[in-house]
Backbone as XML, in Angstrom:
<?xml version="1.0"?>
<chain id="A" units="angstrom">
  <residue number="1" name="MET">
    <atom name="N" x="0.800" y="-0.968" z="-0.032"/>
    <atom name="CA" x="-0.015" y="-0.310" z="-0.102"/>
    <atom name="C" x="0.900" y="1.294" z="-0.238"/>
  </residue>
  <residue number="2" name="VAL">
    <atom name="N" x="0.789" y="1.933" z="-0.712"/>
    <atom name="CA" x="1.664" y="2.873" z="-1.041"/>
    <atom name="C" x="0.572" y="4.657" z="-0.693"/>
  </residue>
  <residue number="3" name="ILE">
    <atom name="N" x="0.890" y="5.529" z="0.097"/>
    <atom name="CA" x="0.711" y="6.528" z="0.496"/>
    <atom name="C" x="1.084" y="7.848" z="-0.329"/>
  </residue>
  <residue number="4" name="PRO">
    <atom name="N" x="0.272" y="8.560" z="-0.787"/>
    <atom name="CA" x="0.754" y="9.239" z="-2.022"/>
    <atom name="C" x="1.313" y="10.842" z="-0.895"/>
  </residue>
  <residue number="5" name="TYR">
    <atom name="N" x="2.250" y="11.180" z="-1.784"/>
    <atom name="CA" x="3.200" y="12.244" z="-0.721"/>
    <atom name="C" x="2.030" y="13.354" z="-0.360"/>
  </residue>
  <residue number="6" name="GLY">
    <atom name="N" x="1.371" y="13.653" z="-1.348"/>
    <atom name="CA" x="0.552" y="14.702" z="-1.275"/>
    <atom name="C" x="-0.449" y="14.647" z="0.060"/>
  </residue>
  <residue number="7" name="THR">
    <atom name="N" x="-0.932" y="13.441" z="0.174"/>
    <atom name="CA" x="-1.429" y="13.071" z="1.548"/>
    <atom name="C" x="-0.785" y="13.603" z="2.681"/>
  </residue>
  <residue number="8" name="ILE">
    <atom name="N" x="0.347" y="12.887" z="2.599"/>
    <atom name="CA" x="1.521" y="13.230" z="3.884"/>
    <atom name="C" x="1.565" y="14.603" z="3.987"/>
  </residue>
  <residue number="9" name="PHE">
    <atom name="N" x="1.685" y="15.319" z="3.017"/>
    <atom name="CA" x="2.044" y="16.659" z="3.222"/>
    <atom name="C" x="0.721" y="17.563" z="3.653"/>
  </residue>
  <residue number="10" name="ALA">
    <atom name="N" x="-0.116" y="16.913" z="3.285"/>
    <atom name="CA" x="-1.819" y="17.644" z="3.874"/>
    <atom name="C" x="-1.692" y="17.357" z="5.359"/>
  </residue>
  <residue number="11" name="TYR">
    <atom name="N" x="-1.890" y="16.070" z="5.495"/>
    <atom name="CA" x="-1.754" y="15.776" z="7.245"/>
    <atom name="C" x="-0.399" y="16.646" z="8.072"/>
  </residue>
  <residue number="12" name="PHE">
    <atom name="N" x="0.750" y="16.826" z="7.474"/>
    <atom name="CA" x="1.626" y="17.659" z="8.199"/>
    <atom name="C" x="1.176" y="18.719" z="8.378"/>
  </residue>
  <residue number="13" name="ILE">
    <atom name="N" x="0.825" y="19.825" z="7.338"/>
    <atom name="CA" x="-0.109" y="20.809" z="7.155"/>
    <atom name="C" x="-1.019" y="20.632" z="8.240"/>
  </residue>
  <residue number="14" name="GLY">
    <atom name="N" x="-1.636" y="19.900" z="8.129"/>
    <atom name="CA" x="-2.842" y="19.900" z="9.261"/>
    <atom name="C" x="-2.749" y="20.161" z="10.438"/>
  </residue>
  <residue number="15" name="ILE">
    <atom name="N" x="-1.487" y="19.439" z="11.014"/>
    <atom name="CA" x="-1.176" y="19.250" z="12.292"/>
    <atom name="C" x="-0.515" y="20.305" z="12.441"/>
  </residue>
  <residue number="16" name="ILE">
    <atom name="N" x="0.041" y="21.206" z="11.514"/>
    <atom name="CA" x="0.621" y="22.398" z="12.243"/>
    <atom name="C" x="-0.257" y="23.676" z="12.315"/>
  </residue>
  <residue number="17" name="LEU">
    <atom name="N" x="-1.287" y="23.186" z="11.590"/>
    <atom name="CA" x="-2.445" y="24.225" z="11.761"/>
    <atom name="C" x="-3.028" y="24.164" z="12.908"/>
  </residue>
  <residue number="18" name="LEU">
    <atom name="N" x="-3.143" y="23.048" z="13.255"/>
    <atom name="CA" x="-4.094" y="22.851" z="14.697"/>
    <atom name="C" x="-3.151" y="23.262" z="15.743"/>
  </residue>
  <residue number="19" name="TYR">
    <atom name="N" x="-1.838" y="22.967" z="15.958"/>
    <atom name="CA" x="-0.843" y="23.127" z="16.813"/>
    <atom name="C" x="-0.657" y="25.000" z="16.684"/>
  </residue>
  <residue number="20" name="SER">
    <atom name="N" x="-0.861" y="25.460" z="15.760"/>
    <atom name="CA" x="-0.949" y="27.030" z="15.620"/>
    <atom name="C" x="-2.316" y="27.366" z="16.134"/>
  </residue>
  <residue number="21" name="LEU">
    <atom name="N" x="-3.242" y="26.799" z="15.912"/>
    <atom name="CA" x="-4.692" y="27.182" z="16.500"/>
    <atom name="C" x="-4.879" y="27.345" z="18.161"/>
  </residue>
  <residue number="22" name="GLY">
    <atom name="N" x="-4.419" y="26.178" z="18.318"/>
    <atom name="CA" x="-4.198" y="25.963" z="20.152"/>
    <atom name="C" x="-3.185" y="26.982" z="20.803"/>
  </residue>
  <residue number="23" name="ARG">
    <atom name="N" x="-2.436" y="27.260" z="19.662"/>
    <atom name="CA" x="-1.234" y="28.063" z="20.903"/>
    <atom name="C" x="-2.202" y="29.770" z="20.776"/>
  </residue>
  <residue number="24" name="LEU">
    <atom name="N" x="-2.552" y="29.834" z="19.880"/>
    <atom name="CA" x="-3.305" y="31.275" z="19.464"/>
    <atom name="C" x="-4.460" y="31.395" z="20.583"/>
  </residue>
  <residue number="25" name="LEU">
    <atom name="N" x="-4.997" y="30.253" z="20.726"/>
    <atom name="CA" x="-6.162" y="30.067" z="21.773"/>
    <atom name="C" x="-5.820" y="30.027" z="23.012"/>
  </residue>
  <residue number="26" name="LEU">
    <atom name="N" x="-4.737" y="29.883" z="23.367"/>
    <atom name="CA" x="-4.219" y="29.276" z="24.478"/>
    <atom name="C" x="-3.847" y="30.582" z="25.403"/>
  </residue>
  <residue number="27" name="THR">
    <atom name="N" x="-3.055" y="31.042" z="24.652"/>
    <atom name="CA" x="-2.148" y="32.241" z="24.834"/>
    <atom name="C" x="-3.116" y="33.683" z="25.641"/>
  </residue>
  <residue number="28" name="PRO">
    <atom name="N" x="-4.286" y="33.860" z="25.286"/>
    <atom name="CA" x="-4.933" y="34.531" z="25.822"/>
    <atom name="C" x="-5.815" y="34.021" z="27.220"/>
  </residue>
  <residue number="29" name="LEU">
    <atom name="N" x="-5.939" y="32.695" z="27.111"/>
    <atom name="CA" x="-6.277" y="32.264" z="28.639"/>
    <atom name="C" x="-5.487" y="32.473" z="29.610"/>
  </residue>
  <residue number="30" name="LYS">
    <atom name="N" x="-4.203" y="32.007" z="29.285"/>
    <atom name="CA" x="-3.170" y="32.308" z="30.291"/>
    <atom name="C" x="-3.101" y="33.274" z="30.486"/>
  </residue>
  <residue number="31" name="PHE">
    <atom name="N" x="-3.270" y="34.439" z="29.817"/>
    <atom name="CA" x="-3.036" y="35.869" z="30.375"/>
    <atom name="C" x="-4.247" y="36.306" z="31.027"/>
  </residue>
  <residue number="32" name="ILE">
    <atom name="N" x="-5.730" y="35.673" z="30.646"/>
    <atom name="CA" x="-6.840" y="35.918" z="31.653"/>
    <atom name="C" x="-6.435" y="35.428" z="33.112"/>
  </residue>
  <residue number="33" name="LEU">
    <atom name="N" x="-6.183" y="34.211" z="33.162"/>
    <atom name="CA" x="-6.003" y="33.347" z="34.442"/>
    <atom name="C" x="-4.838" y="34.146" z="34.862"/>
  </residue>
  <residue number="34" name="LYS">
    <atom name="N" x="-3.899" y="34.988" z="34.612"/>
    <atom name="CA" x="-3.336" y="35.417" z="35.401"/>
    <atom name="C" x="-3.246" y="36.486" z="36.191"/>
  </residue>
  <residue number="35" name="LEU">
    <atom name="N" x="-4.230" y="37.202" z="35.168"/>
    <atom name="CA" x="-4.898" y="38.427" z="35.891"/>
    <atom name="C" x="-5.942" y="38.088" z="36.893"/>
  </residue>
  <residue number="36" name="ILE">
    <atom name="N" x="-6.667" y="36.926" z="36.749"/>
    <atom name="CA" x="-7.425" y="36.741" z="37.630"/>
    <atom name="C" x="-6.752" y="36.462" z="39.206"/>
  </residue>
  <residue number="37" name="TYR">
    <atom name="N" x="-5.834" y="36.102" z="38.831"/>
    <atom name="CA" x="-4.736" y="35.160" z="40.149"/>
    <atom name="C" x="-4.312" y="36.420" z="40.625"/>
  </residue>
  <residue number="38" name="ASN">
    <atom name="N" x="-3.653" y="37.264" z="39.710"/>
    <atom name="CA" x="-3.188" y="38.664" z="40.573"/>
    <atom name="C" x="-4.313" y="39.496" z="41.148"/>
  </residue>
  <residue number="39" name="ALA">
    <atom name="N" x="-5.746" y="39.354" z="40.945"/>
    <atom name="CA" x="-6.538" y="40.155" z="41.125"/>
    <atom name="C" x="-7.045" y="39.231" z="42.655"/>
  </residue>
  <residue number="40" name="ILE">
    <atom name="N" x="-6.978" y="38.240" z="42.948"/>
    <atom name="CA" x="-7.046" y="37.339" z="43.768"/>
    <atom name="C" x="-6.162" y="37.744" z="45.261"/>
  </residue>
  <residue number="41" name="VAL">
    <atom name="N" x="-4.601" y="37.611" z="44.588"/>
    <atom name="CA" x="-3.674" y="37.878" z="45.519"/>
    <atom name="C" x="-3.593" y="39.654" z="45.909"/>
  </residue>
  <residue number="42" name="GLY">
    <atom name="N" x="-4.187" y="40.537" z="45.250"/>
    <atom name="CA" x="-4.180" y="41.733" z="45.661"/>
    <atom name="C" x="-5.631" y="41.898" z="46.533"/>
  </residue>
  <residue number="43" name="GLY">
    <atom name="N" x="-6.324" y="41.366" z="46.109"/>
    <atom name="CA" x="-7.650" y="41.377" z="47.122"/>
    <atom name="C" x="-7.297" y="40.825" z="48.394"/>
  </residue>
  <residue number="44" name="ILE">
    <atom name="N" x="-6.472" y="39.883" z="48.563"/>
    <atom name="CA" x="-5.753" y="38.904" z="49.941"/>
    <atom name="C" x="-5.163" y="40.141" z="50.663"/>
  </residue>
  <residue number="45" name="VAL">
    <atom name="N" x="-4.126" y="40.911" z="49.816"/>
    <atom name="CA" x="-3.349" y="42.012" z="50.446"/>
    <atom name="C" x="-4.219" y="43.215" z="51.060"/>
  </residue>
  <residue number="46" name="ILE">
    <atom name="N" x="-5.028" y="43.709" z="50.241"/>
    <atom name="CA" x="-5.815" y="44.768" z="50.451"/>
    <atom name="C" x="-6.693" y="44.477" z="51.429"/>
  </residue>
  <residue number="47" name="LEU">
    <atom name="N" x="-7.289" y="43.075" z="51.625"/>
    <atom name="CA" x="-8.338" y="42.767" z="53.190"/>
    <atom name="C" x="-7.115" y="42.455" z="54.322"/>
  </residue>
  <residue number="48" name="VAL">
    <atom name="N" x="-5.851" y="42.241" z="54.117"/>
    <atom name="CA" x="-5.133" y="42.440" z="55.247"/>
    <atom name="C" x="-4.865" y="43.733" z="55.826"/>
  </residue>
  <residue number="49" name="ILE">
    <atom name="N" x="-4.391" y="44.646" z="54.562"/>
    <atom name="CA" x="-4.139" y="46.020" z="54.959"/>
    <atom name="C" x="-5.693" y="46.548" z="55.915"/>
  </residue>
  <residue number="50" name="ASN">
    <atom name="N" x="-6.798" y="46.242" z="55.262"/>
    <atom name="CA" x="-7.723" y="46.808" z="55.977"/>
    <atom name="C" x="-8.192" y="46.140" z="57.375"/>
  </residue>
  <residue number="51" name="LEU">
    <atom name="N" x="-7.893" y="44.990" z="57.573"/>
    <atom name="CA" x="-8.106" y="44.416" z="58.668"/>
    <atom name="C" x="-6.881" y="45.214" z="59.910"/>
  </residue>
  <residue number="52" name="ILE">
    <atom name="N" x="-5.964" y="45.238" z="59.740"/>
    <atom name="CA" x="-4.921" y="46.248" z="60.339"/>
    <atom name="C" x="-5.327" y="47.397" z="60.232"/>
  </residue>
  <residue number="53" name="GLY">
    <atom name="N" x="-5.237" y="47.978" z="59.652"/>
    <atom name="CA" x="-5.887" y="49.503" z="59.098"/>
    <atom name="C" x="-7.183" y="49.749" z="59.944"/>
  </residue>
  <residue number="54" name="ARG">
    <atom name="N" x="-8.106" y="48.876" z="60.058"/>
    <atom name="CA" x="-9.196" y="49.224" z="61.060"/>
    <atom name="C" x="-8.708" y="49.756" z="62.352"/>
  </residue>
  <residue number="55" name="LEU">
    <atom name="N" x="-7.540" y="49.144" z="63.015"/>
    <atom name="CA" x="-7.417" y="50.108" z="64.333"/>
    <atom name="C" x="-6.768" y="51.442" z="64.167"/>
  </residue>
  <residue number="56" name="ILE">
    <atom name="N" x="-6.544" y="51.594" z="63.130"/>
    <atom name="CA" x="-6.093" y="52.996" z="63.019"/>
    <atom name="C" x="-7.110" y="53.911" z="62.269"/>
  </residue>
  <residue number="57" name="GLY">
    <atom name="N" x="-8.291" y="53.556" z="61.736"/>
    <atom name="CA" x="-8.968" y="54.240" z="61.019"/>
    <atom name="C" x="-8.774" y="54.511" z="59.696"/>
  </residue>
  <residue number="58" name="PHE">
    <atom name="N" x="-8.013" y="53.555" z="59.021"/>
    <atom name="CA" x="-7.629" y="53.730" z="57.723"/>
    <atom name="C" x="-7.883" y="52.426" z="56.924"/>
  </residue>
  <residue number="59" name="THR">
    <atom name="N" x="-8.841" y="52.594" z="56.083"/>
    <atom name="CA" x="-9.329" y="51.215" z="55.004"/>
    <atom name="C" x="-8.949" y="51.923" z="53.446"/>
  </residue>
  <residue number="60" name="ILE">
    <atom name="N" x="-8.959" y="50.634" z="52.877"/>
    <atom name="CA" x="-8.760" y="50.806" z="51.126"/>
    <atom name="C" x="-10.110" y="49.965" z="50.890"/>
  </residue>
  <residue number="61" name="ALA">
    <atom name="N" x="-10.936" y="50.752" z="49.751"/>
    <atom name="CA" x="-11.832" y="50.123" z="49.206"/>
    <atom name="C" x="-11.324" y="48.761" z="48.209"/>
  </residue>
  <residue number="62" name="LEU">
    <atom name="N" x="-12.354" y="47.741" z="48.419"/>
    <atom name="CA" x="-11.616" y="46.562" z="47.957"/>
    <atom name="C" x="-13.118" y="46.452" z="47.049"/>
  </residue>
  <residue number="63" name="ASN">
    <atom name="N" x="-12.336" y="46.599" z="45.550"/>
    <atom name="CA" x="-13.147" y="46.200" z="44.384"/>
    <atom name="C" x="-11.805" y="45.564" z="43.441"/>
  </residue>
  <residue number="64" name="PHE">
    <atom name="N" x="-12.598" y="45.091" z="42.300"/>
    <atom name="CA" x="-11.743" y="44.336" z="40.995"/>
    <atom name="C" x="-10.564" y="45.096" z="40.877"/>
  </residue>
  <residue number="65" name="VAL">
    <atom name="N" x="-10.711" y="46.506" z="40.706"/>
    <atom name="CA" x="-9.845" y="47.259" z="39.667"/>
    <atom name="C" x="-8.735" y="47.666" z="40.934"/>
  </residue>
  <residue number="66" name="SER">
    <atom name="N" x="-9.207" y="47.699" z="42.440"/>
    <atom name="CA" x="-7.841" y="48.046" z="43.175"/>
    <atom name="C" x="-7.125" y="47.025" z="43.273"/>
  </residue>
  <residue number="67" name="ALA">
    <atom name="N" x="-7.564" y="45.514" z="43.332"/>
    <atom name="CA" x="-7.210" y="44.474" z="43.690"/>
    <atom name="C" x="-6.431" y="43.911" z="42.558"/>
  </residue>
  <residue number="68" name="LEU">
    <atom name="N" x="-6.925" y="44.358" z="41.276"/>
    <atom name="CA" x="-5.561" y="44.160" z="40.071"/>
    <atom name="C" x="-4.572" y="44.769" z="40.241"/>
  </residue>
  <residue number="69" name="ILE">
    <atom name="N" x="-4.778" y="46.202" z="40.481"/>
    <atom name="CA" x="-3.599" y="46.921" z="40.729"/>
    <atom name="C" x="-2.406" y="46.738" z="41.552"/>
  </residue>
  <residue number="70" name="VAL">
    <atom name="N" x="-2.927" y="46.279" z="42.581"/>
    <atom name="CA" x="-2.204" y="46.001" z="43.910"/>
    <atom name="C" x="-1.385" y="44.212" z="43.514"/>
  </residue>
  <residue number="71" name="GLY">
    <atom name="N" x="-2.053" y="43.594" z="42.964"/>
    <atom name="CA" x="-1.994" y="42.309" z="42.759"/>
    <atom name="C" x="-0.875" y="42.094" z="41.347"/>
  </residue>
  <residue number="72" name="THR">
    <atom name="N" x="-1.239" y="43.118" z="40.400"/>
    <atom name="CA" x="0.017" y="43.368" z="38.982"/>
    <atom name="C" x="1.148" y="44.262" z="39.821"/>
  </residue>
  <residue number="73" name="LEU">
    <atom name="N" x="1.027" y="45.069" z="40.357"/>
    <atom name="CA" x="2.472" y="46.017" z="40.421"/>
    <atom name="C" x="2.856" y="45.683" z="41.832"/>
  </residue>
  <residue number="74" name="GLY">
    <atom name="N" x="1.809" y="44.926" z="42.499"/>
    <atom name="CA" x="2.704" y="44.723" z="43.902"/>
    <atom name="C" x="2.804" y="45.782" z="45.162"/>
  </residue>
  <residue number="75" name="VAL">
    <atom name="N" x="4.018" y="45.871" z="45.698"/>
    <atom name="CA" x="4.090" y="47.007" z="46.745"/>
    <atom name="C" x="4.174" y="48.219" z="45.881"/>
  </residue>
  <residue number="76" name="PRO">
    <atom name="N" x="4.519" y="49.035" z="44.928"/>
    <atom name="CA" x="4.007" y="50.210" z="44.043"/>
    <atom name="C" x="3.036" y="50.487" z="43.972"/>
  </residue>
  <residue number="77" name="GLY">
    <atom name="N" x="1.961" y="49.237" z="43.797"/>
    <atom name="CA" x="0.476" y="49.385" z="43.270"/>
    <atom name="C" x="-0.200" y="49.723" z="44.672"/>
  </residue>
  <residue number="78" name="LEU">
    <atom name="N" x="-0.027" y="49.027" z="45.807"/>
    <atom name="CA" x="-0.491" y="49.326" z="47.005"/>
    <atom name="C" x="-0.186" y="50.817" z="47.091"/>
  </residue>
  <residue number="79" name="GLY">
    <atom name="N" x="1.494" y="51.167" z="47.091"/>
    <atom name="CA" x="1.527" y="52.791" z="47.616"/>
    <atom name="C" x="0.638" y="53.444" z="46.348"/>
  </residue>
  <residue number="80" name="LEU">
    <atom name="N" x="0.369" y="53.271" z="45.311"/>
    <atom name="CA" x="0.018" y="54.138" z="44.596"/>
    <atom name="C" x="-1.976" y="54.114" z="44.981"/>
  </residue>
  <residue number="81" name="ILE">
    <atom name="N" x="-2.089" y="52.899" z="45.517"/>
    <atom name="CA" x="-3.820" y="53.404" z="45.866"/>
    <atom name="C" x="-3.875" y="54.126" z="47.208"/>
  </residue>
  <residue number="82" name="VAL">
    <atom name="N" x="-2.741" y="53.594" z="47.860"/>
    <atom name="CA" x="-2.738" y="54.959" z="49.300"/>
    <atom name="C" x="-2.814" y="55.902" z="49.173"/>
  </residue>
  <residue number="83" name="ALA">
    <atom name="N" x="-1.866" y="56.325" z="47.900"/>
    <atom name="CA" x="-1.653" y="57.723" z="47.448"/>
    <atom name="C" x="-2.667" y="58.465" z="47.018"/>
  </residue>
  <residue number="84" name="LEU">
    <atom name="N" x="-3.540" y="57.804" z="46.145"/>
    <atom name="CA" x="-4.785" y="58.060" z="45.513"/>
    <atom name="C" x="-5.688" y="58.742" z="46.477"/>
  </residue>
  <residue number="85" name="LYS">
    <atom name="N" x="-6.103" y="57.272" z="47.428"/>
    <atom name="CA" x="-6.882" y="57.661" z="48.857"/>
    <atom name="C" x="-6.233" y="59.071" z="49.243"/>
  </residue>
  <residue number="86" name="PHE">
    <atom name="N" x="-5.120" y="59.384" z="49.840"/>
    <atom name="CA" x="-5.025" y="60.489" z="50.585"/>
    <atom name="C" x="-5.102" y="61.659" z="50.000"/>
  </residue>
  <residue number="87" name="MET">
    <atom name="N" x="-4.633" y="61.587" z="48.227"/>
    <atom name="CA" x="-4.921" y="62.594" z="47.685"/>
    <atom name="C" x="-6.487" y="63.259" z="47.192"/>
  </residue>
  <residue number="88" name="PHE">
    <atom name="N" x="-7.258" y="62.161" z="47.275"/>
    <atom name="CA" x="-8.523" y="62.527" z="46.912"/>
    <atom name="C" x="-9.586" y="62.624" z="48.177"/>
  </residue>
  <residue number="89" name="LYS">
    <atom name="N" x="-8.763" y="62.261" z="49.331"/>
    <atom name="CA" x="-9.691" y="62.533" z="50.837"/>
    <atom name="C" x="-9.470" y="63.689" z="50.953"/>
  </residue>
  <residue number="90" name="ALA">
    <atom name="N" x="-8.191" y="64.862" z="50.458"/>
    <atom name="CA" x="-8.275" y="66.166" z="50.965"/>
    <atom name="C" x="-8.903" y="66.855" z="50.050"/>
  </residue>
  <residue number="91" name="LEU">
    <atom name="N" x="-9.518" y="66.636" z="49.257"/>
    <atom name="CA" x="-10.094" y="67.372" z="48.274"/>
    <atom name="C" x="-11.890" y="67.483" z="48.811"/>
  </residue>
</chain>
């Protein structure tokens, strides 16, 4: 039984296309999952800050945007949120 070269070539191209499509669809999913993970970590950090800050009367609003900023930027993001809170509290 002889398999024509055209058939082998078509299967090879099909496998490459499936692999490329899988990579194309998987990359945004990884990015979205990483954003969600960072938001959860940021939310936990803000929650801890609120638990400690409640003793001195300082709290930060816990929402998705602030959690994402703190989770993505880390300590500088927390500093940004605190600075914005103080800046807009004075107005």
